[in-house]
C-alpha positions in Angstrom: 65.3 -46.1 -29.5 63.9 -42.7 -28.5 60.5 -42.6 -26.8 58.0 -41.7 -29.2 57.0 -37.8 -28.7 53.1 -36.8 -28.8 52.6 -32.8 -29.2 49.3 -31.8 -28.2 48.0 -28.3 -30.0 45.7 -26.1 -28.5 44.3 -22.7 -28.9 41.2 -20.7 -29.1 39.1 -20.9 -32.6 40.6 -19.3 -35.3 44.3 -19.1 -33.6 46.1 -21.0 -36.6 46.1 -24.8 -35.0 44.9 -26.1 -38.6 47.4 -23.6 -40.5 50.5 -24.9 -37.9 49.2 -28.9 -39.0 49.2 -28.1 -42.7 52.9 -26.6 -42.6 54.0 -29.3 -40.5 52.8 -31.8 -42.8 54.2 -30.4 -46.0 57.7 -29.3 -44.0 57.9 -33.3 -42.9 57.0 -34.5 -46.3 60.0 -32.1 -47.8 62.1 -33.8 -44.8 61.2 -37.3 -46.3 59.1 -38.3 -43.4 56.1 -40.9 -43.9 53.0 -38.8 -42.9 49.5 -40.1 -42.1 46.4 -38.5 -40.2 44.0 -36.0 -40.9 44.0 -32.2 -41.3 40.5 -30.6 -41.1 39.7 -27.4 -43.0 36.9 -25.1 -42.4 34.4 -24.6 -45.0 32.7 -21.0 -45.3 30.0 -19.3 -47.1 30.0 -16.5 -49.4 29.7 -14.3 -46.2 32.5 -15.7 -44.8 30.4 -17.7 -42.0 31.8 -21.3 -41.1 29.5 -24.1 -42.6 31.3 -26.9 -42.2 34.5 -29.1 -42.0 36.3 -30.8 -45.1 38.9 -33.9 -44.2 42.1 -34.0 -45.8 43.3 -37.6 -45.5 46.9 -37.5 -45.7 47.9 -41.0 -46.7 45.1 -41.4 -49.0 45.6 -37.8 -50.5 41.8 -37.1 -50.6 39.7 -34.6 -49.3 36.0 -35.0 -48.3 32.9 -33.1 -46.3 33.0 -33.9 -43.1 30.8 -32.0 -41.0 27.9 -29.3 -42.3 26.1 -26.9 -40.3 23.0 -27.4 -42.6 22.4 -31.0 -41.6 23.0 -32.3 -45.2 25.6 -34.8 -44.2 24.1 -38.6 -43.5 25.3 -39.9 -40.3 26.3 -38.8 -36.9 25.3 -35.4 -35.0 26.8 -33.3 -32.4 25.8 -30.0 -31.6 25.0 -27.9 -34.5 26.8 -30.4 -37.0 25.8 -33.5 -38.9 28.9 -35.6 -39.9 29.6 -37.8 -42.7 30.4 -41.2 -41.1 31.6 -42.3 -44.6 34.6 -39.6 -44.3 35.3 -40.6 -41.0 35.3 -44.5 -42.1 37.7 -43.4 -44.6 39.7 -41.2 -43.0 40.1 -43.9 -40.0 40.9 -46.9 -42.7 43.4 -44.9 -44.1 44.7 -43.5 -41.1 44.9 -47.0 -39.2 46.5 -48.6 -42.6 49.1 -46.0 -42.5 50.5 -46.7 -39.0 50.3 -50.4 -39.4 52.9 -50.0 -42.2 54.9 -47.7 -39.9 54.2 -43.9 -40.5 56.6 -41.6 -38.9 54.1 -38.9 -37.8 50.6 -39.0 -37.1 48.6 -35.9 -37.2 45.3 -35.6 -35.6 43.6 -32.4 -36.4 41.2 -32.6 -34.6 40.0 -34.6 -31.5 37.1 -33.2 -30.0 33.9 -34.0 -28.0 32.7 -36.0 -30.8 35.4 -38.6 -29.9 36.0 -38.1 -26.2 32.2 -37.7 -25.0 30.0 -39.3 -27.8 32.9 -41.9 -28.5 32.6 -41.8 -32.4 34.5 -39.7 -35.0 38.1 -40.3 -35.1 37.9 -42.7 -32.0 38.8 -45.9 -33.9 42.4 -43.9 -34.5 42.7 -43.6 -30.8 41.9 -47.1 -30.2 44.2 -48.6 -32.4 47.1 -46.3 -30.7 46.1 -48.0 -27.3 47.2 -51.3 -28.5 50.1 -50.2 -30.9 53.1 -48.7 -30.7 52.8 -45.0 -31.6 54.6 -43.6 -34.4 57.9 -41.5 -33.8 55.7 -38.1 -33.7 52.4 -37.8 -33.1 50.7 -34.4 -33.1 47.1 -33.8 -31.9 45.0 -30.8 -31.9 42.6 -30.6 -29.1 40.3 -27.9 -27.5 41.6 -26.3 -24.2 38.7 -27.7 -22.6 39.5 -31.3 -23.5 43.3 -30.7 -23.3 43.8 -32.5 -20.0 41.7 -35.6 -20.9 43.9 -36.3 -24.4 46.9 -35.8 -22.2 45.7 -38.5 -19.7 44.8 -40.5 -22.6 48.6 -40.7 -24.1 49.8 -41.0 -21.0 48.8 -44.1 -20.3 49.1 -45.9 -23.4 51.5 -48.4 -23.8 54.1 -46.6 -25.5 55.0 -44.1 -22.6 55.6 -41.3 -24.9 57.2 -37.9 -24.3 54.2 -35.5 -24.0 54.6 -31.9 -24.4 51.8 -29.1 -24.9 52.0 -26.0 -27.4 49.0 -23.4 -27.4 48.8 -22.0 -30.8 48.1 -17.8 -31.0 48.1 -15.3 -34.1 51.1 -14.3 -32.8 52.7 -18.2 -32.1 51.9 -19.8 -35.1 54.7 -19.1 -37.3 57.5 -19.5 -34.5 56.1 -22.9 -33.3 56.9 -24.7 -36.6 60.2 -23.7 -36.4 60.1 -25.0 -32.8 59.3 -28.5 -33.9 62.6 -29.2 -36.0 65.7 -28.8 -34.6 68.6 -27.1 -35.7 69.4 -30.1 -38.6 65.7 -29.5 -39.5 64.7 -33.2 -38.0 61.4 -33.1 -36.5 61.9 -33.1 -32.7 
């Protein structure tokens, strides 16, 4: 069996990291892959200001408020956001169950300071991955400032995956999806 692959997606805010994850998810499902994880969508107000984040839990097919700047969600706090611990718990539970059942592709959008500094958020998914076999493919969005830290985490995991990094920009986001699939339209 080939080593599992981990693709770390990084880039500036607004570069299209979530867009790449969403397109990857849809293409993988169209190709018959069993996909799990979380896609985090920005929430904007009427003046087009980012006011929060909603989490789409892939294996459950549900979307829930994850973070809000107005402090309206009960649970953890980090920087200017309040987070829904219930939403995190539901995302983690569904994702770990799908991983345990043998998902082909895991998408984590995103792993950030809440996980890597505050030891909260989606951290239980990372802890599960430490002691388990990684799925064939893992894609994780991470801020540039935390890239090396997440890269070291995966490099020291039990599965010893092949790790690659891609930087998304407005110019590269559409091209990147094509690079993640080979000429037979199989995920690399």
